[in-house]
C-alpha positions in Angstrom: 25.1 -15.4 22.4 25.9 -13.0 19.4 29.1 -11.2 19.4 28.9 -7.7 17.6 32.4 -6.0 16.8 32.5 -2.4 16.0 29.7 -1.9 18.5 30.1 1.8 19.1 30.0 2.6 15.3 27.2 3.7 12.8 26.4 -0.2 12.1 27.5 -1.9 15.2 25.4 0.2 17.5 22.0 -0.1 15.8 22.8 -3.8 15.1 23.2 -4.6 18.7 20.1 -2.8 19.6 18.2 -4.6 16.9 19.5 -8.1 18.1 18.5 -7.3 21.6 15.0 -6.2 20.6 14.7 -9.5 18.8 15.4 -11.3 22.2 19.0 -12.3 21.4 21.9 -12.1 24.2 24.5 -9.8 22.7 28.0 -8.9 23.6 29.1 -5.7 21.9 32.6 -5.4 21.5 34.7 -2.0 21.0 38.3 -0.9 21.8 37.1 0.8 25.1 34.2 -0.4 27.4 31.0 1.5 27.1 27.6 1.5 28.7 25.1 -1.1 27.4 22.9 0.2 24.6 20.0 -1.8 25.4 18.6 -4.5 27.6 20.4 -7.7 26.8 23.6 -5.9 25.6 26.9 -6.2 27.6 30.0 -4.4 26.5 33.5 -5.9 26.4 36.6 -4.1 25.3 38.8 -5.8 22.6 41.3 -4.6 19.9 40.9 -6.6 16.7 44.3 -5.8 15.7 45.2 -8.1 18.5 42.9 -11.1 17.9 43.5 -12.8 21.3 42.0 -9.8 22.9 38.6 -11.1 21.6 38.8 -14.4 23.3 36.7 -13.4 26.5 34.0 -12.0 24.4 33.8 -15.1 22.3 33.4 -17.4 25.2 29.8 -19.0 24.8 29.1 -17.1 21.5 27.3 -18.9 18.6 27.4 -16.1 16.0 29.8 -13.2 15.3 29.4 -9.9 13.3 32.8 -9.0 12.1 33.6 -5.4 11.2 37.2 -4.8 10.8 37.6 -1.3 9.6 41.1 0.0 10.2 42.0 -3.1 12.1 42.3 -4.8 8.6 45.5 -2.6 7.9 47.2 -2.6 11.3 50.9 -4.0 10.8 50.2 -6.6 13.3 46.7 -7.4 12.1 45.5 -11.1 11.4 41.9 -11.0 10.2 42.2 -14.7 9.4 43.3 -15.3 12.9 40.1 -13.8 14.2 38.1 -16.2 12.1 40.2 -19.2 13.3 39.7 -18.0 17.0 36.0 -17.7 16.4 35.8 -21.3 15.1 38.0 -22.7 18.0 35.7 -20.8 20.4 32.5 -22.5 19.3 31.1 -19.9 17.0 29.3 -21.3 14.2 28.1 -18.4 12.1 30.1 -15.2 11.0 28.4 -12.3 9.1 31.4 -10.1 7.6 31.0 -6.6 6.6 33.0 -6.3 3.5 33.1 -3.7 0.6 31.5 -3.5 -2.8 34.9 -2.7 -4.3 36.2 -6.3 -3.6 34.1 -7.1 -6.7 34.1 -3.8 -8.5 37.8 -2.9 -8.0 39.5 -6.0 -7.1 43.2 -4.9 -7.6 42.9 -2.0 -5.1 45.3 -2.7 -2.1 42.4 -2.5 0.5 40.3 -4.7 -1.7 42.8 -7.3 -1.9 43.2 -7.5 1.7 39.4 -7.7 2.3 39.0 -10.3 -0.4 41.7 -12.4 1.5 39.3 -12.2 4.7 36.4 -13.3 2.6 38.2 -16.2 1.3 39.4 -17.2 4.8 35.8 -17.2 6.0 34.5 -19.3 3.1 37.3 -21.8 3.8 36.6 -22.0 7.5 33.9 -24.5 7.6 31.7 -21.9 9.5 28.3 -20.8 8.3 28.8 -17.4 6.7 27.3 -14.4 4.9 29.3 -11.6 3.3 27.7 -8.2 3.3 29.4 -6.0 0.6 28.3 -2.5 1.1 28.5 0.7 -1.0 29.5 4.0 0.5 28.0 4.9 4.0 25.4 7.8 4.1 27.0 8.4 7.5 30.2 9.7 5.8 28.4 12.9 5.5 29.1 13.4 9.3 32.5 14.5 8.3 30.9 17.7 7.0 28.9 18.3 10.4 31.5 20.9 11.9 31.9 22.8 8.7 28.1 23.0 8.1 27.7 24.1 11.9 30.4 26.8 11.8 30.7 27.7 8.2 27.3 26.6 6.5 29.6 24.8 4.1 30.1 21.2 2.8 33.4 20.5 1.1 34.0 17.4 -1.1 35.8 16.3 -4.3 33.7 15.3 -7.4 30.7 17.3 -6.5 28.5 16.1 -9.3 29.5 12.5 -9.4 27.2 10.2 -7.6 26.8 6.6 -6.2 24.1 4.9 -4.4 25.1 5.4 -0.8 23.7 3.1 1.8 22.1 3.9 5.3 24.1 2.2 8.0 20.9 1.3 9.7 19.8 -0.6 6.8 23.1 -2.5 6.8 22.5 -3.3 10.6 19.0 -4.5 9.9 20.3 -6.9 7.1 23.0 -8.0 9.4 20.6 -8.8 12.2 18.5 -10.7 9.7 21.6 -12.8 8.6 22.5 -13.4 12.2 19.3 -14.5 13.6 18.2 -17.1 10.8 20.0 -19.2 8.1 18.0 -18.3 5.0 21.1 -16.0 3.8 23.8 -18.5 4.8 26.5 -19.0 2.1 25.5 -15.9 0.2 27.1 -12.7 -0.7 24.7 -9.5 -0.5 25.5 -6.2 -2.1 23.9 -3.3 -0.1 23.2 0.1 -1.6 20.8 2.9 -1.3 17.8 3.5 -3.4 19.3 6.2 -5.5 22.4 7.7 -7.0 23.1 10.9 -5.1 26.0 13.3 -5.7 27.8 15.2 -2.9 26.3 18.5 -4.0 22.8 16.9 -3.8 23.7 15.6 -0.3 24.6 19.2 0.6 21.4 20.3 -0.7 19.5 17.7 1.4 21.1 18.9 4.5 20.4 22.4 3.7 16.7 21.5 3.2 16.6 19.7 6.5 18.2 22.6 8.3 16.0 25.1 6.6 18.9 27.3 5.9 21.5 27.6 3.0 24.5 25.4 2.7 27.3 26.2 0.3 29.1 23.5 -1.6 32.8 23.9 -2.0 34.6 21.4 -4.3 37.9 20.2 -3.3 40.7 18.7 -5.4 41.5 15.1 -5.2 44.8 15.9 -3.5 43.0 18.2 -1.0 40.5 15.3 -0.3 43.2 12.7 0.0 45.0 14.9 2.6 41.9 15.2 4.7 41.0 11.5 4.5 44.5 10.2 5.4 44.2 11.8 8.8 41.9 9.0 9.9 42.4 6.2 7.1 45.5 4.6 5.5 46.5 6.2 2.2 45.9 3.3 0.3 42.3 3.1 1.4 41.8 6.7 0.7 43.2 6.3 -2.8 40.8 3.2 -3.4 37.8 5.3 -2.2 38.6 8.3 -4.3 39.0 6.1 -7.4 35.3 5.1 -6.9 34.0 8.5 -6.2 35.9 10.2 -9.0 34.6 7.8 -11.7 32.4 5.0 -10.6 31.9 2.1 -13.1 28.6 0.8 -14.1 28.7 -1.9 -11.2 29.2 0.8 -8.7 26.2 2.7 -10.0 23.8 -0.3 -9.9 21.2 -0.1 -7.3 21.2 -3.6 -5.7 18.0 -5.3 -4.8 19.5 -7.0 -1.8 18.4 -4.7 1.0 14.7 -5.2 -0.1 15.2 -8.7 -0.9 16.1 -9.4 2.8 14.0 -6.7 4.7 11.0 -6.6 2.5 11.1 -2.9 2.0 13.2 -0.5 -0.1 16.5 0.8 1.4 16.2 4.3 3.0 17.1 7.4 1.0 19.7 9.9 2.1 17.0 12.2 2.9 15.9 9.8 5.8 19.3 9.4 7.1 19.5 13.2 7.2 16.3 13.6 9.1 17.5 11.3 11.8 20.8 12.9 12.1 20.2 16.6 11.6 21.0 17.5 15.1 24.7 16.8 14.2 24.7 19.6 11.8 22.9 22.3 13.9 
């Protein structure tokens, strides 16, 4: 049995499907119960801010995909407790979705917290793989309503780009790491195949729609105000630091997706083509 946390999200959902298609038994965990996404997938509710709620899902599990998201920053959160609980439940392998910023911006508040989780996993005695991902291509979904209603994308730093990664590629890499041990004890950096700016992303959406999309540049303050409606202020600042002025390590296109999957990572245009209905 493989347990997938964050199972209703942009990484967890395709990961659960990929594992099921590979013949694995999968327990998909999210805060609220949901219908199974594929044969071989069962859903169980748990709140990772309260590690003990994960106990029933871990019963009989041998591997765990750990995606913490906002749970990392909840006041009562205990990410290391999740790892301890997994080990006590008989889990032998954990694949952790971390952030590229752990290495490139180690002193950011959110990066320090994630690095502590990485360290706890390394010291756990479990088989582990850490996936340090760049920015998500799916963050563009934040523009869906404004594209639908105003034909507008609003974002800061319109001409500053980074190699954002398709969540489906993250899911495929995670599946490979959960299903065999070739990547045990490694840290993989996951990026897309190209540096792309917010303005260029807006152009890609417009091309897929076949209609114009205007780009409106936000100030940093405006962008932070919007982001803190869904993420902690420290995480918003850490993210904006990167998008404002990426350093050479954050501009690097990693070979790790291709190394694991045997193909190049998917470009943003491919992600847009698969998700264009969200913008119509």
